[in-house]
Backbone as a printed PyTorch tensor [residue, N CA C, xyz], in Angstrom:
tensor([[[147.6470,  56.8270, 202.2470],
         [147.0970,  58.1320, 203.4470],
         [146.1660,  58.7800, 203.0660]],

        [[145.1990,  58.8560, 201.7450],
         [144.7230,  59.5210, 201.5830],
         [144.1230,  59.1670, 200.1000]],

        [[143.0970,  60.4440, 199.5740],
         [142.5080,  59.9830, 198.1190],
         [142.2840,  58.6540, 197.7160]],

        [[142.5580,  57.8340, 196.8000],
         [142.2280,  56.2840, 196.4330],
         [142.6550,  55.4640, 197.5870]],

        [[144.2870,  55.8270, 198.0170],
         [144.3580,  54.8480, 199.1450],
         [143.8870,  54.3510, 200.3230]],

        [[143.5260,  55.8920, 200.6620],
         [142.1970,  55.8930, 201.8630],
         [141.2680,  55.1540, 201.5230]],

        [[140.4690,  55.8440, 200.8290],
         [139.1840,  54.8710, 199.8040],
         [139.2040,  53.8570, 200.2210]],

        [[140.0660,  53.4360, 199.9500],
         [140.1670,  51.7880, 199.2900],
         [140.9440,  51.0180, 200.2910]],

        [[141.2930,  51.2130, 201.6000],
         [141.7950,  51.2580, 202.3060],
         [143.2780,  50.1220, 202.6120]],

        [[144.1600,  51.2450, 201.2320],
         [145.4810,  50.3920, 201.2350],
         [146.5260,  51.3390, 202.2490]],

        [[146.8960,  49.9300, 202.6120],
         [148.0100,  50.4210, 203.6160],
         [149.9940,  50.9280, 203.5020]],

        [[149.4010,  52.2080, 202.6230],
         [150.7450,  52.5800, 201.8430],
         [152.0100,  52.6600, 202.9350]],

        [[151.6430,  52.9380, 204.4030],
         [152.7190,  53.1120, 205.4720],
         [153.3670,  51.3420, 205.5740]],

        [[152.4540,  49.8420, 205.5760],
         [152.8010,  49.3450, 205.5910],
         [154.1090,  48.8360, 204.5430]],

        [[153.5570,  49.3760, 203.1040],
         [154.2740,  48.8830, 201.9940],
         [155.4980,  49.8850, 202.2000]],

        [[155.8070,  50.7500, 202.7730],
         [156.7460,  51.3920, 202.3150],
         [157.6890,  50.9520, 203.4920]],

        [[157.3160,  50.1470, 205.0860],
         [157.9410,  49.7330, 206.0840],
         [158.5230,  48.2820, 205.5940]],

        [[157.7520,  47.6540, 205.2920],
         [158.4160,  46.4930, 204.2630],
         [159.5690,  46.5320, 203.3470]],

        [[158.8230,  47.7640, 202.3740],
         [160.2170,  48.3610, 201.4380],
         [161.4590,  48.0210, 202.3070]],

        [[161.5520,  48.8460, 203.3860],
         [162.7750,  49.2210, 203.7310],
         [163.6470,  48.1020, 204.4490]],

        [[162.6820,  47.0530, 204.9340],
         [163.1410,  45.7220, 205.6310],
         [163.9610,  44.6600, 204.9630]],

        [[163.0070,  45.0510, 203.4710],
         [163.8660,  43.6150, 202.6700],
         [164.7330,  44.7870, 201.7360]],

        [[164.6400,  45.7080, 201.4560],
         [165.8680,  46.5050, 200.6740],
         [167.3460,  46.1130, 202.1740]],

        [[166.6450,  46.0640, 203.5550],
         [167.8310,  46.2650, 204.5490],
         [168.4550,  44.5850, 204.5950]],

        [[167.3450,  43.6870, 203.8760],
         [168.1690,  41.9940, 203.4670],
         [169.4640,  42.1730, 202.7260]],

        [[169.8390,  43.1010, 201.3280],
         [170.8450,  42.8790, 200.7600],
         [171.4000,  44.1670, 200.4790]],

        [[171.4240,  44.9450, 201.2990],
         [171.6950,  46.5530, 200.8190],
         [171.9390,  47.0880, 202.4840]],

        [[173.2020,  47.4720, 202.9850],
         [173.8740,  48.1130, 204.4860],
         [173.2200,  49.2310, 204.6210]],

        [[172.0800,  49.3770, 204.5670],
         [171.2250,  50.2430, 205.2860],
         [171.4490,  50.6450, 206.6460]],

        [[171.5510,  52.2850, 207.1400],
         [171.4990,  52.3410, 208.4380],
         [169.9150,  52.8110, 208.7660]],

        [[169.6210,  51.6210, 209.7480],
         [168.2790,  51.9470, 209.9230],
         [168.0260,  52.6020, 211.2060]],

        [[169.2940,  53.4460, 211.3900],
         [168.6920,  55.4600, 212.4160],
         [168.3020,  56.0290, 211.2920]],

        [[168.8240,  55.9670, 210.3140],
         [168.9140,  56.8230, 209.2230],
         [168.1960,  56.8160, 208.3480]],

        [[167.0390,  56.6510, 208.6860],
         [165.8030,  56.2340, 207.2250],
         [164.6580,  58.1310, 207.3230]],

        [[164.7300,  58.2430, 206.5540],
         [164.2980,  59.3850, 206.3790],
         [162.8970,  59.7850, 204.9980]],

        [[162.2870,  60.5230, 205.0930],
         [161.0000,  60.2070, 204.2750],
         [160.2080,  61.7030, 203.6410]],

        [[160.5230,  62.2130, 202.3670],
         [159.6820,  63.3720, 201.9260],
         [158.7000,  63.4610, 200.7050]],

        [[157.8670,  63.9370, 201.0220],
         [156.3790,  63.4910, 199.7930],
         [156.6100,  65.3830, 199.3060]],

        [[155.7270,  64.9630, 197.9380],
         [155.1830,  66.2230, 197.3530],
         [154.0980,  66.1480, 197.0990]],

        [[152.6430,  66.9040, 197.3290],
         [151.8980,  66.6430, 197.1760],
         [151.3160,  65.4790, 198.1210]],

        [[150.1910,  65.1130, 197.3680],
         [149.8740,  63.6180, 197.8380],
         [150.6500,  63.1820, 198.9830]],

        [[152.0200,  62.9180, 198.8780],
         [153.4550,  62.1880, 199.4040],
         [153.4860,  63.1170, 200.3890]],

        [[152.7360,  64.5910, 200.3920],
         [153.5680,  65.2850, 201.7290],
         [152.1540,  64.6000, 202.7950]],

        [[151.1360,  64.1120, 202.6370],
         [150.5390,  63.8530, 203.0990],
         [150.8300,  62.2510, 204.0020]],

        [[151.2440,  61.8470, 202.6100],
         [151.5050,  60.0260, 203.3310],
         [153.0280,  59.8280, 204.5110]],

        [[153.3420,  61.2670, 203.7560],
         [155.0790,  61.6280, 204.8970],
         [154.4060,  61.5180, 206.4840]],

        [[153.6280,  62.8020, 206.9780],
         [152.9950,  62.5700, 207.7290],
         [152.4090,  61.9440, 208.8270]],

        [[151.2740,  60.8780, 207.6420],
         [151.1800,  59.7210, 208.5360],
         [152.1040,  59.0730, 208.4880]],

        [[153.4020,  58.7600, 207.6730],
         [154.3130,  57.7590, 207.4830],
         [154.9710,  57.5370, 209.1700]],

        [[154.9760,  59.4220, 210.1360],
         [155.6860,  59.4420, 210.6360],
         [154.8160,  59.3720, 211.7640]],

        [[153.7290,  59.7890, 211.6160],
         [152.8350,  59.7120, 213.2790],
         [152.7180,  58.0870, 213.2120]],

        [[152.7890,  57.3150, 212.3480],
         [152.4560,  55.5150, 212.6270],
         [153.8620,  55.2590, 213.2770]],

        [[154.6730,  55.3430, 212.5780],
         [155.9860,  54.8650, 212.3910],
         [157.1960,  55.8980, 213.1300]],

        [[157.0330,  56.1350, 214.3440],
         [158.1180,  57.2890, 214.6680],
         [159.2650,  57.1640, 215.2250]],

        [[159.6270,  54.9910, 215.6780],
         [160.4440,  55.0590, 216.1990],
         [161.4050,  54.2090, 214.8580]],

        [[160.8560,  54.7870, 213.4500],
         [161.8190,  53.9710, 212.6280],
         [162.1350,  55.1090, 211.9270]],

        [[161.4430,  56.1510, 211.4830],
         [161.7220,  56.9950, 210.5850],
         [162.1910,  58.5920, 211.9430]],

        [[163.5930,  58.8630, 211.0650],
         [164.6070,  59.8960, 211.7720],
         [164.1050,  61.2990, 211.5230]],

        [[163.6390,  61.7710, 210.4900],
         [162.4870,  62.9620, 210.3860],
         [162.1390,  63.1110, 208.7850]],

        [[160.8590,  64.0050, 208.5720],
         [160.2830,  64.1360, 207.2830],
         [160.1820,  65.3620, 207.1920]],

        [[159.6150,  65.3800, 205.4610],
         [159.8700,  66.9140, 204.9040],
         [158.7410,  66.5090, 204.4800]],

        [[157.7120,  67.2420, 204.4840],
         [156.4180,  67.7230, 203.5280],
         [156.2460,  68.9700, 202.6220]],

        [[155.9870,  68.7510, 201.4460],
         [156.2910,  69.6100, 200.1210],
         [155.3550,  69.9400, 199.5700]],

        [[154.3840,  71.0540, 199.6530],
         [153.5480,  71.2720, 198.4820],
         [152.1560,  70.1560, 198.9900]],

        [[152.2430,  69.9310, 200.2520],
         [151.2040,  69.2950, 200.5810],
         [150.7800,  69.8800, 202.4540]],

        [[149.4730,  69.3580, 202.5280],
         [149.2420,  69.4070, 203.9030],
         [148.9370,  68.1170, 204.8780]],

        [[148.1270,  68.4980, 206.4240],
         [148.4400,  67.2730, 206.7620],
         [147.1090,  66.6330, 206.9540]],

        [[146.1800,  67.4710, 205.8930],
         [144.7880,  66.3230, 205.4600],
         [143.7630,  67.0130, 205.2790]],

        [[143.1260,  66.4170, 204.6200],
         [141.3200,  67.1190, 203.7060],
         [140.4940,  67.6550, 204.8110]],

        [[139.7280,  68.2000, 204.2580],
         [138.5500,  69.0640, 205.2310],
         [137.0700,  68.3940, 204.4630]],

        [[136.3080,  67.8070, 205.4820],
         [134.8170,  68.0670, 204.5100],
         [133.9390,  69.2390, 204.8890]],

        [[132.8070,  69.2490, 204.1810],
         [132.2590,  70.0690, 204.1380],
         [132.2230,  71.1090, 205.6510]],

        [[131.9250,  70.3800, 206.7800],
         [131.6490,  70.1740, 208.1630],
         [132.4740,  71.2420, 208.5780]],

        [[133.7490,  71.1190, 207.4710],
         [135.0940,  71.9820, 208.2740],
         [136.1570,  71.1060, 208.8510]],

        [[135.3480,  69.9160, 209.1220],
         [135.9440,  68.8140, 210.1930],
         [137.3300,  68.3110, 209.2630]],

        [[138.3060,  67.7680, 209.7950],
         [139.2720,  67.0560, 208.9070],
         [138.5190,  65.6900, 208.3770]],

        [[138.9330,  64.8860, 207.2500],
         [138.4370,  63.5050, 207.0910],
         [139.2900,  62.5610, 207.5990]],

        [[140.4630,  62.5870, 208.4420],
         [140.7610,  61.3140, 209.0680],
         [141.7230,  62.6660, 209.6440]],

        [[142.3870,  62.0470, 211.0430],
         [142.9740,  62.6550, 212.0180],
         [144.1070,  61.4540, 212.4910]],

        [[145.4570,  62.2200, 212.6550],
         [146.7880,  61.6630, 213.1870],
         [146.8820,  61.9160, 214.5110]],

        [[147.1350,  60.4330, 214.8710],
         [147.2950,  60.4460, 216.3200],
         [148.9370,  60.9060, 216.7360]],

        [[149.2450,  62.3030, 217.7590],
         [150.3330,  62.2220, 217.7760],
         [150.8920,  61.5490, 218.6070]],

        [[152.5910,  61.0820, 218.0140],
         [153.3400,  59.8000, 218.7290],
         [154.1530,  60.3890, 219.9180]],

        [[154.4170,  59.3730, 220.5300],
         [155.2910,  59.6840, 221.4780],
         [156.5960,  59.9370, 221.3120]],

        [[156.8430,  60.8690, 222.1730],
         [158.1170,  61.6760, 221.5880],
         [158.1270,  62.1810, 220.2410]],

        [[157.5190,  62.5170, 219.3470],
         [157.4710,  63.4780, 218.5110],
         [158.5780,  63.2560, 216.8980]],

        [[158.9310,  63.4690, 216.1650],
         [159.7650,  63.3200, 214.6350],
         [159.9970,  65.1370, 214.1350]],

        [[161.2080,  64.9100, 214.3250],
         [161.6650,  66.4340, 213.0290],
         [160.8310,  66.3640, 212.2410]],

        [[160.5210,  67.4440, 211.9190],
         [159.8050,  67.9900, 210.9170],
         [159.8190,  68.9990, 209.6370]],

        [[160.0910,  69.2800, 208.5260],
         [160.1720,  70.6900, 207.9310],
         [159.3090,  70.3630, 206.8930]],

        [[158.6540,  71.3230, 206.6610],
         [157.2030,  71.8240, 205.8890],
         [157.7690,  72.6970, 204.4330]],

        [[157.4800,  72.6140, 203.5060],
         [157.7280,  73.5630, 202.7760],
         [156.4880,  73.7550, 201.7680]],

        [[156.1050,  75.6780, 201.6990],
         [154.6530,  75.3290, 200.8980],
         [155.1730,  76.9810, 200.0090]],

        [[154.0480,  76.7790, 198.8940],
         [154.0790,  77.6180, 198.1150],
         [152.9710,  79.0140, 198.8890]],

        [[153.3300,  79.8380, 198.7420],
         [152.1730,  80.8320, 199.5610],
         [150.6900,  81.1300, 198.2280]],

        [[151.1500,  80.7960, 197.2730],
         [150.4530,  81.2120, 196.1830],
         [149.4240,  79.8570, 194.9930]],

        [[150.1800,  78.5220, 196.6870],
         [149.9530,  77.2200, 195.4460],
         [147.8030,  77.0990, 195.4190]],

        [[147.4770,  76.9120, 193.8080],
         [146.1100,  76.9840, 193.6990],
         [145.4680,  75.6620, 194.1180]],

        [[146.7610,  74.4310, 194.2190],
         [145.6440,  73.2500, 194.1100],
         [145.4450,  72.7880, 196.0710]],

        [[146.9500,  73.2900, 196.7780],
         [146.7620,  73.5180, 198.3190],
         [147.0790,  74.4010, 198.7710]],

        [[146.2080,  75.5090, 199.1090],
         [146.2670,  76.7770, 199.4090],
         [146.7220,  76.4870, 200.7330]],

        [[147.6470,  77.0270, 201.2580],
         [148.3150,  77.2290, 202.4080],
         [147.2700,  78.0490, 203.3470]],

        [[146.3710,  78.6740, 203.1880],
         [145.7420,  79.0590, 204.1640],
         [144.4710,  78.1330, 204.4050]],

        [[144.0360,  76.5500, 203.1740],
         [143.2410,  76.1860, 203.6380],
         [142.1680,  76.2580, 202.8540]],

        [[141.3940,  75.2640, 202.7630],
         [139.7490,  75.9430, 201.8620],
         [138.6020,  74.7550, 202.4730]],

        [[137.7830,  75.7320, 202.2850],
         [136.4480,  74.3910, 202.2000],
         [136.2030,  73.7460, 201.3670]],

        [[135.6110,  72.3320, 201.2940],
         [135.4090,  71.6440, 200.3200],
         [134.0220,  72.3960, 199.4000]],

        [[134.4900,  72.2760, 198.0250],
         [133.1740,  72.4770, 197.0530],
         [132.7980,  71.0140, 196.5860]],

        [[131.2100,  71.2560, 197.0340],
         [130.6710,  69.7080, 197.0530],
         [129.9850,  69.9720, 195.7550]],

        [[130.1630,  71.0740, 194.9510],
         [129.8920,  70.8200, 193.0430],
         [130.8190,  70.5340, 192.6100]],

        [[131.8190,  70.5890, 193.1080],
         [133.1850,  69.2650, 191.6010],
         [133.3860,  68.1800, 192.1530]],

        [[133.8970,  67.8050, 191.3170],
         [134.2030,  66.1010, 191.7440],
         [135.3720,  66.0390, 192.9920]],

        [[135.8000,  64.9940, 194.2330],
         [136.1030,  64.9210, 195.2330],
         [137.7380,  64.8220, 194.4230]],

        [[138.0640,  64.5170, 193.3810],
         [139.8670,  64.6660, 193.4350],
         [139.9850,  66.3340, 192.9990]],

        [[138.9330,  66.8860, 192.4960],
         [139.1520,  68.7700, 192.2320],
         [138.5530,  69.7370, 193.0240]],

        [[137.3220,  69.3880, 194.4510],
         [136.8050,  70.0170, 194.7770],
         [136.9800,  69.3230, 196.4790]],

        [[138.0910,  69.2140, 196.8440],
         [138.2640,  68.4260, 198.2190],
         [138.6620,  69.5810, 198.8010]],

        [[138.1850,  69.7980, 200.2470],
         [139.1330,  70.8780, 201.0860],
         [140.1010,  70.7450, 201.9520]],

        [[141.3370,  71.6430, 201.7890],
         [142.1900,  71.0900, 202.8820],
         [142.2590,  71.5030, 204.2030]],

        [[143.1180,  71.4370, 204.9440],
         [143.4100,  71.9230, 206.3170],
         [144.8000,  73.3680, 205.7860]],

        [[144.9360,  74.2500, 207.1060],
         [145.6740,  74.8230, 206.5350],
         [147.0900,  74.7480, 207.0620]],

        [[147.8030,  74.5720, 206.0850],
         [148.9810,  73.9950, 206.0060],
         [149.7640,  74.2850, 207.6560]],

        [[149.8190,  75.1350, 208.2020],
         [150.1320,  75.9800, 209.0490],
         [149.7910,  74.6610, 210.6820]],

        [[148.4330,  74.1160, 210.9740],
         [148.0480,  73.4410, 211.6580],
         [148.6590,  72.0680, 211.2750]],

        [[149.4260,  71.5240, 210.4530],
         [150.2220,  70.2500, 210.3700],
         [151.4410,  70.6290, 211.1440]],

        [[151.7620,  71.6780, 211.0320],
         [153.1430,  72.4610, 211.8260],
         [152.8020,  72.3940, 213.0780]],

        [[151.6010,  72.9030, 213.3420],
         [151.2820,  73.5100, 215.0330],
         [150.8170,  71.6670, 215.6760]],

        [[150.4590,  70.5760, 214.8270],
         [150.2720,  69.1900, 215.4120],
         [151.7900,  68.7310, 215.6370]],

        [[152.7910,  69.3560, 214.8600],
         [154.1330,  68.5950, 215.0320],
         [154.5390,  69.2000, 216.1910]],

        [[154.3090,  70.3550, 216.5360],
         [155.1890,  71.1230, 217.2800],
         [154.5630,  70.7610, 219.1160]],

        [[153.5430,  70.2580, 218.8390],
         [152.9970,  69.6130, 220.0660],
         [153.1830,  68.6260, 220.2320]],

        [[153.6520,  67.6430, 219.0510],
         [153.5820,  66.4540, 219.5440],
         [155.1120,  66.0370, 219.9940]],

        [[155.9610,  67.1480, 219.7820],
         [157.0820,  67.3840, 219.7090],
         [157.6380,  67.5860, 221.2520]],

        [[156.6690,  68.5800, 221.7240],
         [156.6980,  69.3660, 222.5790],
         [157.3380,  70.7130, 222.7950]],

        [[156.9760,  71.3580, 221.3870],
         [158.0050,  72.9510, 221.2250],
         [157.4020,  73.1670, 222.0130]],

        [[158.1210,  74.2030, 223.1750],
         [157.7740,  75.4110, 223.5650],
         [157.1050,  76.7780, 223.1560]],

        [[158.5570,  76.8480, 222.2090],
         [158.9750,  77.9960, 221.8880],
         [158.3090,  78.1380, 219.7520]],

        [[157.6720,  79.3590, 219.3210],
         [157.0940,  79.6750, 218.0010],
         [157.9270,  80.8300, 217.4110]],

        [[158.5880,  80.9830, 216.3940],
         [159.6740,  82.0930, 216.3990],
         [159.6560,  82.3830, 214.5250]],

        [[159.5250,  83.6120, 214.7350],
         [160.3990,  83.7600, 212.6920],
         [161.5250,  84.0340, 212.7470]],

        [[161.9180,  83.4640, 211.9270],
         [163.2090,  83.8010, 211.8510],
         [163.7380,  83.7300, 210.3810]],

        [[164.9710,  84.0410, 210.0160],
         [165.7500,  84.6690, 208.8900],
         [165.7730,  83.2230, 208.2760]],

        [[165.5040,  83.0040, 206.7880],
         [165.5930,  82.3780, 205.9270],
         [166.5990,  82.2550, 205.0400]],

        [[167.4110,  83.5830, 204.8270],
         [168.5810,  83.2560, 204.1350],
         [168.4640,  82.9450, 202.6010]],

        [[167.2590,  82.9930, 201.9330],
         [167.0080,  83.2590, 200.7750],
         [165.9550,  84.1980, 200.7910]],

        [[166.2100,  85.0930, 199.1310],
         [164.7410,  86.0420, 198.6170],
         [163.9180,  85.2560, 198.8730]],

        [[162.3490,  86.3100, 199.6230],
         [161.3570,  85.7660, 199.1820],
         [160.5360,  84.8150, 199.9370]],

        [[161.2220,  84.1920, 200.8690],
         [161.1360,  82.9880, 201.6640],
         [161.3030,  83.3200, 202.9820]],

        [[160.1560,  83.1190, 203.6650],
         [160.0320,  83.2990, 204.9970],
         [159.9980,  81.8270, 205.7140]],

        [[160.4930,  81.8250, 207.4870],
         [160.7770,  80.6540, 208.0640],
         [159.9620,  80.6550, 209.2720]],

        [[159.3500,  80.1780, 209.8090],
         [158.6100,  80.0580, 211.4580],
         [159.5580,  78.8730, 211.8030]],

        [[159.5370,  78.8640, 213.0960],
         [160.6550,  77.4100, 213.6080],
         [159.7640,  77.2090, 214.9030]],

        [[159.4410,  76.1500, 215.4510],
         [158.9920,  75.3860, 216.4930],
         [160.2480,  74.9600, 217.2850]],

        [[160.3580,  75.2060, 218.3910],
         [161.2950,  74.6690, 219.4720],
         [161.3770,  74.4390, 220.3240]],

        [[162.2580,  74.1930, 221.3580],
         [162.8080,  73.9790, 223.0820],
         [161.6030,  72.8150, 223.0350]],

        [[161.6250,  73.3630, 224.8920],
         [160.5450,  72.0470, 225.2840],
         [161.6280,  70.9930, 225.9060]],

        [[162.4900,  70.9400, 225.3720],
         [163.2190,  69.2480, 225.8490],
         [163.4700,  68.4380, 224.7850]],

        [[162.3670,  68.2430, 223.9920],
         [162.7870,  66.8680, 222.9890],
         [163.9950,  66.8280, 222.3630]],

        [[164.1580,  68.1270, 221.7430],
         [165.3670,  68.6730, 220.4740],
         [164.8230,  67.7630, 219.2400]],

        [[163.3400,  67.9700, 218.8670],
         [162.7280,  67.6760, 217.4320],
         [162.5980,  68.7990, 217.2400]],

        [[162.3550,  69.6780, 216.1080],
         [161.6720,  70.9340, 215.8390],
         [160.8240,  70.8060, 215.0210]],

        [[160.3460,  71.8560, 214.5950],
         [159.4070,  71.6300, 213.1810],
         [159.6690,  73.2770, 212.9520]],

        [[160.1580,  72.9910, 211.3960],
         [160.5560,  74.6540, 210.6770],
         [159.5300,  74.1720, 209.4420]],

        [[158.9230,  75.4390, 209.5100],
         [157.7630,  75.6820, 208.2970],
         [158.5780,  76.6710, 207.4130]],

        [[158.8560,  76.3090, 206.0330],
         [158.9510,  77.5780, 204.8840],
         [157.8170,  78.0010, 204.2000]],

        [[157.7930,  79.2590, 203.6970],
         [156.8280,  80.1870, 202.9460],
         [157.8210,  80.6490, 201.9630]],

        [[157.1600,  80.0950, 200.6350],
         [157.7920,  80.9000, 199.3520],
         [156.7440,  81.7410, 198.7890]],

        [[157.0760,  82.9930, 198.4330],
         [156.1980,  84.2260, 198.4920],
         [156.1910,  83.9990, 196.7100]],

        [[154.6000,  83.6710, 196.3510],
         [154.7870,  83.3890, 194.6270],
         [154.4860,  82.2530, 193.9980]],

        [[155.0780,  81.7000, 195.5860],
         [155.2740,  80.0860, 194.8390],
         [154.2730,  79.2770, 194.3550]],

        [[153.6170,  78.4480, 193.6170],
         [152.4560,  77.0610, 193.6090],
         [152.9080,  76.4650, 193.8490]],

        [[152.0910,  75.3820, 193.1940],
         [151.7980,  74.0940, 193.1120],
         [153.4210,  73.2500, 192.8020]],

        [[154.1920,  73.3050, 193.0420],
         [155.6760,  72.9490, 192.2710],
         [156.8040,  72.7700, 193.5030]],

        [[157.8710,  72.2510, 193.2060],
         [159.3260,  72.2270, 193.1130],
         [159.9390,  72.7690, 192.8050]],

        [[160.7520,  73.8460, 194.3830],
         [161.7900,  74.5170, 193.7910],
         [163.6020,  74.2850, 194.2900]],

        [[163.8300,  74.3060, 192.7520],
         [164.9160,  74.0930, 192.5340],
         [165.1140,  72.8470, 191.8970]],

        [[166.2780,  72.4620, 191.1100],
         [166.5280,  71.1950, 190.5750],
         [165.6950,  69.8810, 191.0700]],

        [[165.0640,  69.4090, 190.2530],
         [164.1650,  67.8490, 190.6940],
         [164.8270,  67.2130, 189.5930]],

        [[164.2750,  65.5330, 189.6560],
         [164.2430,  64.7480, 188.5110],
         [163.8210,  64.9320, 187.4210]],

        [[162.2980,  65.8100, 187.3770],
         [161.8020,  65.9640, 186.5100],
         [161.8760,  67.6930, 185.7850]],

        [[162.0150,  68.6870, 186.6630],
         [162.3900,  69.6470, 185.9250],
         [163.5260,  70.1880, 186.1360]],

        [[164.1040,  71.5020, 185.1280],
         [165.3180,  72.1480, 185.3710],
         [164.9760,  73.0930, 186.4340]],

        [[166.2760,  73.4440, 186.6540],
         [166.2140,  74.5160, 188.2780],
         [165.6100,  75.6140, 187.6250]],

        [[164.7580,  75.8610, 188.4240],
         [163.7590,  77.2150, 188.4020],
         [163.8510,  77.4110, 189.6550]],

        [[164.5110,  79.6600, 189.7710],
         [164.4150,  80.0100, 191.1210],
         [164.0130,  81.7590, 190.4840]],

        [[163.2420,  81.5980, 189.2870],
         [162.8900,  83.0140, 189.0970],
         [161.6680,  83.4940, 190.1160]],

        [[161.0460,  82.4630, 191.0150],
         [159.8650,  82.9590, 192.5270],
         [161.1770,  82.3930, 193.4800]],

        [[161.6810,  81.3940, 193.4000],
         [161.8590,  80.7030, 194.7200],
         [163.0530,  81.3250, 195.4450]],

        [[163.6970,  82.6020, 194.9000],
         [164.6140,  82.9460, 195.5210],
         [165.9790,  82.2060, 196.0390]],

        [[166.3720,  81.6510, 194.9200],
         [167.6270,  80.6450, 194.9180],
         [167.4230,  79.3410, 195.8160]],

        [[166.2580,  79.0580, 196.4900],
         [165.9800,  78.2000, 197.3290],
         [165.9760,  76.2770, 196.3010]],

        [[166.6350,  76.1080, 197.1240],
         [167.3210,  74.0060, 196.6620],
         [166.5980,  73.4750, 197.2210]],

        [[165.3890,  72.8650, 197.2090],
         [164.3230,  72.2660, 198.1600],
         [165.4730,  70.5850, 198.3150]],

        [[166.0870,  70.2900, 198.0970],
         [166.7930,  68.6870, 197.9870],
         [168.1250,  69.3980, 199.4190]],

        [[168.8930,  70.4150, 199.0150],
         [169.4100,  71.0570, 199.6150],
         [169.1380,  71.5760, 201.2100]],

        [[168.3430,  72.1310, 201.1220],
         [167.4900,  72.5260, 202.1610],
         [166.7310,  71.0340, 202.9420]],

        [[166.4250,  70.4330, 202.2850],
         [165.8940,  69.3330, 203.2010],
         [167.1120,  67.7190, 204.0630]],

        [[168.0540,  67.7730, 203.0300],
         [169.2740,  66.9880, 203.5110],
         [169.7640,  67.9050, 204.8480]],

        [[170.0280,  68.9210, 204.5020],
         [170.9980,  69.7590, 205.8930],
         [169.9370,  69.8200, 206.8640]],

        [[168.5930,  69.5830, 207.2220],
         [167.9530,  68.8830, 208.0580],
         [167.9640,  67.8070, 208.0870]],

        [[167.8320,  67.0110, 207.2130],
         [167.6800,  65.4480, 207.6230],
         [169.2010,  65.0190, 208.4980]],

        [[170.3290,  65.2450, 207.9580],
         [171.0770,  64.6110, 208.0890],
         [171.8200,  64.9560, 209.7240]],

        [[170.8780,  65.8560, 210.5280],
         [171.2730,  66.3250, 212.0270],
         [170.6740,  65.6830, 212.8810]],

        [[169.5050,  64.5800, 212.0090],
         [168.7770,  63.5600, 213.1500],
         [169.3270,  62.3660, 212.8190]],

        [[168.8340,  61.0170, 214.2620],
         [168.5440,  60.1040, 213.7130],
         [167.9470,  58.7210, 214.6890]],

        [[167.1260,  58.2270, 214.2490],
         [165.8360,  57.4770, 215.2140],
         [166.5490,  56.7650, 216.0580]],

        [[165.7030,  56.3930, 217.1150],
         [166.1130,  55.4800, 218.0960],
         [167.1390,  53.7030, 217.6150]],

        [[166.4340,  53.6260, 216.7210],
         [166.6540,  52.6220, 216.1180],
         [168.3410,  52.3280, 215.6500]],

        [[169.1010,  50.7930, 216.2400],
         [170.2990,  50.8280, 216.0480],
         [170.5000,  50.5810, 214.7290]],

        [[171.8320,  51.3240, 214.2510],
         [171.9120,  51.2530, 212.6960],
         [171.7790,  50.3270, 211.7320]],

        [[172.5580,  48.6860, 212.7200],
         [172.3650,  47.5100, 211.9650],
         [171.2900,  46.7410, 212.4770]],

        [[169.9860,  47.1200, 213.3820],
         [169.1480,  46.3880, 213.7760],
         [168.0210,  46.2650, 212.7450]],

        [[167.4030,  44.9350, 212.7600],
         [166.8300,  45.0820, 212.1580],
         [165.3840,  45.9840, 212.8880]],

        [[163.9680,  45.9240, 212.5890],
         [163.4310,  46.8370, 213.1250],
         [162.1430,  46.5960, 213.0980]],

        [[161.4810,  45.2650, 212.1920],
         [160.7620,  44.0590, 212.7060],
         [160.8070,  42.8150, 212.7470]],

        [[159.9110,  42.1250, 212.7280],
         [160.1160,  40.9140, 212.6700],
         [160.2460,  39.9370, 211.1910]],

        [[161.0580,  39.7650, 210.5200],
         [161.2510,  38.7590, 209.3210],
         [159.9670,  38.3570, 209.1560]],

        [[159.0590,  37.8340, 210.1560],
         [158.0900,  36.7980, 209.4270],
         [157.1570,  37.9350, 209.4190]],

        [[157.0590,  39.2210, 209.4550],
         [155.9900,  40.0210, 208.9780],
         [156.1650,  40.8210, 207.6410]],

        [[157.2360,  40.5080, 206.6800],
         [157.5100,  41.2120, 205.5100],
         [156.7720,  39.7530, 204.4630]],

        [[156.0460,  40.9790, 203.5950],
         [154.8170,  40.0800, 202.8960],
         [155.6640,  40.4790, 200.9850]]])
């Protein structure tokens, strides 16, 4: 979706969908409940995945990432095409993220690409999906966690909302337990990212039938 994969023309989205198909040959995968979440660069990939495969992905969550990078001109370096029908989306971001600031930043041409790239405001990603999902309402709502705010986009009849959590004082890292870190709630207000994402995901299914193949077997690599 971005960085080296984008520069070298590597199709990560096709790889992920092929992986789902091949795993489906040996595991009883429910094709209507394929979800994706990513952190940082992986969050950008989750956005790409949902935009390109909206019928196969039931919902996504983007953590400490955004919808794209920004060129010195201020324009995005790649553009997502809003998918017909949309996808339920959750965005989780720290207010003090130094690498991908929540308010975005212009590219610093004096820095290497991997260090000085510009980024789009995180809320632009949320509003991109709100438009794709035909949401008609934007409202601040209680988040049930200390130092955490929530904006929800809903309405419009699609039944596919967009949620954006902002964790006050939080940087470019995972809140709560992860495979790589111990639980850290000193700033996250008890926010368990895994639990919050799963509570969101489990309410949604894609249009793909639970046991159906979602692509031609001859397309597998």
